[in-house]
C-alpha positions in Angstrom: 147.8 67.6 0.6 150.8 66.5 2.3 150.7 64.2 5.4 151.8 67.0 7.6 149.0 69.2 6.6 146.8 66.8 6.5 147.6 65.8 10.5 147.3 69.5 10.7 143.9 70.1 9.8 142.6 66.4 12.0 144.3 68.2 15.0 142.4 71.6 14.1 139.5 69.6 14.1 139.6 67.5 17.3 140.5 70.9 18.8 136.8 72.1 17.4 135.6 68.7 18.8 137.1 69.4 22.6 135.8 72.9 22.8 132.5 72.1 21.4 132.0 69.1 23.9 133.7 70.9 27.2 130.9 74.1 25.9 128.0 71.7 25.2 128.6 69.4 28.6 128.9 73.2 30.4 125.6 74.2 29.5 123.8 71.2 30.4 125.2 71.2 33.8 124.2 75.0 34.3 120.5 73.6 33.2 120.7 70.9 35.7 122.1 72.7 38.2 119.5 75.1 38.4 117.2 72.6 37.8 118.4 70.2 40.7 118.9 73.0 43.4 116.3 75.1 42.9 113.8 74.2 45.4 116.4 73.3 48.1 117.8 77.1 47.2 114.4 78.9 47.6 113.7 76.9 51.2 117.3 77.5 52.2 118.7 80.9 50.5 115.5 82.2 49.8 116.7 82.5 45.8 116.0 79.5 43.6 118.8 80.7 41.1 121.8 80.3 44.5 123.8 77.9 43.2 123.4 78.8 39.4 124.6 82.2 40.1 127.7 81.0 41.8 127.9 78.6 39.0 128.5 81.2 36.4 131.1 83.3 38.6 133.3 79.7 38.8 132.8 79.5 35.0 134.0 83.2 34.3 137.0 82.7 36.6 137.4 78.8 34.8 137.3 80.7 31.3 140.2 83.2 32.2 142.4 80.3 33.6 141.7 78.5 30.5 142.4 81.2 28.2 145.8 82.0 29.9 146.8 78.4 30.0 145.8 78.1 26.3 148.1 81.2 25.6 151.1 79.5 27.3 153.5 77.2 25.9 152.7 73.4 27.5 156.3 73.1 27.5 157.0 75.5 30.2 154.8 73.6 32.4 157.8 71.0 32.4 159.7 73.9 34.6 156.7 74.0 36.8 156.2 70.1 37.6 157.9 70.1 40.4 157.4 73.5 42.4 153.5 72.9 41.7 153.8 69.6 43.3 155.2 70.8 46.4 152.7 73.7 46.5 149.7 71.6 46.3 151.5 69.3 49.0 151.5 72.3 51.0 148.0 72.9 50.4 147.1 69.5 51.6 149.0 69.8 55.0 147.2 73.2 55.5 143.9 71.3 54.9 144.6 68.9 57.5 145.7 71.7 59.8 142.8 74.4 59.2 140.8 73.0 56.6 137.0 73.3 56.7 135.2 70.0 57.4 131.6 68.5 55.5 130.3 65.4 55.0 132.6 63.6 57.0 135.7 65.0 55.6 138.2 67.7 55.8 139.2 68.7 52.0 138.4 72.7 52.0 140.2 75.9 52.5 138.3 79.1 53.5 140.0 81.8 51.0 138.0 85.2 51.3 134.7 83.9 52.1 135.2 81.3 49.0 136.2 77.4 49.6 138.8 75.8 47.4 140.0 72.0 47.5 143.8 71.7 47.0 143.1 68.1 46.1 142.1 69.0 42.8 144.8 70.7 41.9 147.0 68.4 43.1 145.9 65.7 40.6 147.1 68.0 37.6 150.6 68.6 39.5 150.8 64.8 40.0 150.3 64.1 36.0 152.5 66.8 35.5 155.5 65.4 37.5 154.8 62.0 35.8 154.8 63.3 32.3 157.8 65.2 33.0 159.7 62.2 34.4 158.9 59.5 31.8 159.7 62.3 29.2 162.9 62.5 30.7 163.2 58.8 31.1 162.4 58.3 27.1 165.5 60.7 26.7 167.7 58.8 28.5 168.0 61.6 30.9 166.7 59.1 33.9 167.4 55.8 34.8 164.2 53.4 35.4 165.3 52.8 39.0 165.4 56.8 39.9 162.0 57.4 38.1 160.0 54.7 39.4 161.6 55.6 43.0 160.9 59.6 42.7 157.5 58.9 41.1 156.1 56.7 44.4 157.4 59.2 47.0 155.9 61.8 45.2 152.9 61.3 43.9 152.5 58.6 46.9 153.1 61.6 49.6 150.3 63.4 47.7 147.8 60.2 47.5 148.7 59.5 51.3 147.6 63.1 52.2 144.5 63.0 50.2 143.7 59.5 52.0 144.1 61.6 55.4 141.0 64.0 54.5 139.6 61.1 53.7 138.8 61.4 49.9 139.5 58.0 48.7 137.6 58.8 45.4 140.2 61.4 44.3 142.6 59.2 45.5 141.6 56.8 43.2 141.2 59.4 40.2 145.1 60.3 40.5 146.3 56.8 40.5 144.2 55.8 37.3 145.3 59.0 35.8 149.4 58.1 36.5 148.6 54.7 35.5 147.3 56.0 32.3 150.5 58.4 32.0 152.9 55.3 32.8 150.8 53.7 29.8 151.2 56.2 27.4 155.1 56.4 28.2 155.7 53.0 27.4 156.5 51.4 30.5 156.8 47.4 30.0 153.6 45.7 30.8 154.9 43.9 33.7 155.7 47.0 35.0 152.3 48.1 34.6 150.6 44.8 36.0 152.7 45.1 39.1 151.7 48.7 39.9 147.9 47.4 39.1 148.1 44.5 41.6 150.0 46.8 44.4 147.3 49.5 43.8 144.3 47.0 44.1 145.9 45.6 47.3 146.1 49.1 49.1 142.8 49.9 47.8 141.4 47.1 49.1 143.3 47.2 52.4 142.5 50.8 52.6 138.6 49.8 52.4 138.9 47.1 54.8 140.0 49.1 57.6 137.9 52.0 57.5 134.0 51.1 58.9 132.5 53.9 57.1 134.4 52.4 53.6 133.4 48.9 54.1 129.9 49.8 54.9 129.7 51.6 51.2 131.0 48.8 49.9 128.1 46.5 51.8 125.8 49.0 50.7 126.8 48.7 46.8 126.6 45.0 47.0 122.9 45.1 49.1 122.0 48.7 49.4 118.5 47.9 50.9 120.1 46.2 54.1 120.5 49.6 55.0 117.8 51.5 53.2 118.0 54.3 55.8 121.9 54.6 55.8 124.8 53.7 54.2 122.2 52.4 51.1 120.2 55.7 51.2 121.8 57.8 48.4 121.9 54.6 46.2 118.3 53.5 46.6 117.5 57.5 45.5 119.3 57.6 42.7 118.0 54.0 41.6 114.5 55.4 42.2 115.4 58.6 40.2 116.4 56.3 37.0 113.5 54.0 37.1 111.2 57.2 37.5 112.7 58.5 34.2 112.2 55.8 31.9 113.3 56.3 28.3 112.4 59.5 28.1 112.3 61.4 31.2 109.6 62.6 33.4 110.4 66.3 32.0 112.9 69.1 32.5 111.9 70.7 36.1 109.7 67.9 37.1 112.1 65.8 39.3 110.4 64.8 42.7 113.8 63.7 43.8 115.3 67.0 44.3 112.4 67.4 46.9 115.0 66.6 49.7 114.7 63.0 49.2 117.9 62.8 46.7 121.4 64.4 48.7 123.3 66.1 46.6 121.3 66.3 43.9 123.3 69.4 42.3 126.6 68.1 42.9 127.8 64.3 43.3 124.2 62.6 41.9 123.5 65.3 39.3 123.9 62.5 37.0 120.7 60.6 38.7 118.4 64.0 38.3 119.5 63.6 34.6 118.4 60.4 34.2 114.9 61.3 35.9 114.3 64.6 34.4 115.3 64.0 30.5 115.6 59.7 30.9 118.0 57.3 29.4 117.9 59.7 26.1 119.7 62.5 28.4 121.7 60.4 30.2 123.0 58.8 27.0 123.9 62.5 25.8 126.0 63.3 28.3 127.9 60.1 27.9 128.1 60.8 24.4 129.5 64.3 24.9 132.4 62.4 27.2 133.0 60.2 24.4 133.7 63.0 21.7 135.6 65.0 24.7 137.9 61.7 25.1 138.1 61.1 21.7 139.7 64.3 20.8 141.5 65.0 23.8 143.2 61.7 22.9 143.7 62.8 19.0 144.9 65.8 20.4 147.6 63.7 22.7 148.6 61.5 19.8 149.6 64.4 17.5 151.8 66.2 19.9 155.5 65.8 18.5 157.3 65.6 21.8 156.8 63.2 24.7 156.2 65.9 27.4 153.0 67.0 25.3 151.4 63.6 24.6 151.6 62.2 27.9 150.3 65.6 29.6 147.5 65.9 26.9 146.7 62.2 27.5 147.3 62.2 30.9 144.5 65.0 31.6 142.1 63.9 29.2 142.4 60.7 31.1 142.1 62.2 34.4 138.7 64.1 33.3 137.0 60.8 31.5 137.8 58.7 34.4 136.2 60.9 36.9 133.4 61.3 34.7 133.0 57.5 34.6 133.7 56.9 38.2 130.5 59.3 39.1 128.3 57.8 36.3 129.3 54.1 37.8 128.6 55.3 41.5 125.4 57.1 40.8 124.2 53.9 38.9 125.2 51.7 41.4 128.0 49.8 39.3 130.6 50.8 41.7 130.6 52.3 45.6 129.8 55.8 46.5 133.2 57.9 46.0 131.8 61.4 46.6 133.5 62.4 43.2 131.4 65.1 41.1 131.1 65.1 37.4 133.7 67.1 36.0 132.1 70.2 34.0 128.5 69.4 34.7 128.2 69.0 38.8 128.3 72.2 41.0 131.5 73.3 42.3 133.9 76.1 42.5 137.2 74.1 42.6 135.8 71.4 40.0 135.1 74.0 38.0 138.1 76.3 38.0 140.4 73.3 37.7 138.6 71.4 34.7 138.5 74.1 32.9 142.7 75.4 33.7 143.2 71.6 32.5 141.3 71.8 29.3 143.0 75.4 28.5 146.6 73.2 28.8 145.4 70.6 26.5 144.4 73.1 24.1 147.9 74.6 24.6 149.4 71.4 23.5 146.9 71.3 20.3 148.6 75.2 19.8 152.3 74.7 20.2 153.2 70.9 19.9 151.4 69.0 17.4 153.2 67.1 14.6 152.1 69.1 11.4 152.6 72.3 9.5 152.6 76.2 10.1 151.7 78.6 7.6 154.5 81.4 7.0 152.4 84.7 6.5 154.3 87.2 4.6 155.5 87.3 1.0 154.7 84.0 0.5 151.4 83.0 2.0 151.8 79.3 0.5 155.3 78.5 2.0 155.1 75.7 4.5 157.8 74.4 7.3 157.6 71.2 8.9 158.1 70.7 12.7 160.6 68.1 13.5 159.7 66.4 16.7 161.4 67.3 19.8 162.1 63.4 20.3 164.3 63.3 17.0 166.6 66.4 18.3 170.1 65.4 19.0 172.1 66.2 21.9 174.2 68.7 19.2 170.9 70.7 18.5 170.5 69.5 15.1 167.5 68.1 13.2 167.5 64.3 11.8 166.7 65.8 8.5 170.5 68.1 8.8 171.9 65.4 6.8 169.9 66.3 3.5 172.7 68.1 1.3 173.2 69.3 -2.1 171.2 68.9 -4.9 168.6 66.0 -2.6 167.3 69.3 -0.9 168.2 71.5 2.5 166.9 70.5 5.3 163.9 72.6 6.2 164.4 74.5 9.2 162.8 73.6 12.7 159.7 75.9 13.6 
């Protein structure tokens, strides 16, 4: 088996792992959403499956978005990167003007009775723009100075608008995803260090100037100092995990979901998993995200062009970082951020956005992998190799075009 064909087979395996882990997380989420919300739904809505039914609806809509994104060549997104960013900026402005407030934040817009959270889609737009500019930088179409200026202004504006909602958790996840794109894009380590130091300084200042953020930080350091206030959610989550032990108290047998643990089916669903399914169930969720991360990174590394590599890598990192932030907050390893767990927590915007992102990564695995494509027809065994887009010069000729005569004709670019 040729090296190119072996690469194609590896990408196919990674694609199956990526899809399988995504489906496993969604199925686990459906079970746990029903378990975590059935009691409160029966009391508040008279239907114990209220949130379960709505989650099925969101998964159905998300499946349509996933399939559409999978069918569309991801390279078309390069032309949509800036328009998508401008649209999401408009959505973030609308949220601040006429948005719906809940939990002390104004993050949602009501459209026909359904709430949409524009900040979720702003994350994808930022990754697209960052990947696009870094691809331009690599091909020497954009100077470093211009790239940094445009990147800071565009994504900085998005993060500023998200912070006004306020939503520091989403802001941190956007910044982390962009940082991963910069890392994958080969940015100098000194520049990466400067970005990290500057981001840490801004984040620290944002925490200290807002009393409620400072309270969350102090509650993280000592939740028992305010057990009925800022430390309440952290303590209840700890009680859930402590009750679960190794094997859990049993599926559907949670006590914390009886109005003790707020947001049990959204931000703190991981605590219910730990209580009902124990350490075994919690590690199962962690393992699924590890497989998801491995498969997404494998797809990114197999991309034949810089934009595809950065786009798939940035999206995978964004989803996994959000999952890590959720788990860390629920297990009291970091302050509570209000970040839901992708594919597992209840939420329309979160689910549809995540499934759209999965479709984009699958598009990279379909259209952008380094490998071979079997040409079907008179000779089904004939193979064509893909030349990397980065290897094509300004005259649109492949680096293989110099092979002439008896040494073999250059294979055409698929």
